[in-house]
N, C-alpha and C positions, 0 to 999 in steps of 0.2 A: 504494500500500500504506500510505503514511503517513496518507492520508485515512481509510482504514478503521480504522486504529489510533486515530486521533484521535476518530472517530465513536464507537467502542466506549468509549473512556475518558470522553467527555463526555456521552454519552446512555445507553448500555446499563448501565454500572456504577452510576450514580446510580439508575436505575429499578430495577435488581435489588436494590440496597441498600434502597430504599423498600419493595419487596415483602416482603423478609425482615423489616424493622423492623415493618411493619404486621401481619404474621402474629404476630410475637412480642408486640406490643402487645395485640392482642385475646385471645391465649391467656392473658394474665395475669389476665383477669377470670373465667376458668373454674376452678373448684376442681380441685385435684390429683387427687381421687378420681374425677373424670370423665375417663377416658382419651380422648384425641383422636388421630385418625389423620392426616388432612390437611385442608387448607382446601378448601371447595367454592366459596365466594364471599365476598368482602369488598367492601363498598361504603360510601361516606360522602358526606355533603353538608354544607357549612358556609358560613356567611355571616360578617358582621362580628361579630355578637354571639352567634351560636348555631350549633350544628351537631349532627348525629346520624350514627350509623354502625351498621352491622350486619355481623356475621361469622357464617358458617355453616361448621361443621366436621363432618367425618365422625367418628362415634364409633369408638373402637377395638372390635375384636371382643369382647374381654374385657368391656368396659363394656356393650356391647350385650347380652351373655349375662347379666350380673348384673342389668341392668334387666329383662330378660325373666323371669328367675327370681324376683326380689324385688319387682318392680313399684314402686310409689311409695315403699315402705319403703327402697329404695336411697338415696333423697335425704334421709332423716331426720336423719342426723348430718353432712351436708355443709354447712359454713357459710363457710369461709374460701377466698377466691380465691387463686390461685397467687401473684399479685404483691401 
């Protein structure tokens, strides 16, 4: 039982922490006016001097309805990211 507890503390907790941090990090680049529901996929690749990443989030139902009703006009006044 001690082995399982040690495994959880040394592997699972840091991995879960990274997943939560990564989700928070990418959400900061999306403006507040664009409501997000949950993440679909997050991926990244980096080297010594460069890196890139992508995050795909599901839009909230409210945001989806607003975009459907207003079209491209929904994005006219959105300029500032959350973070």
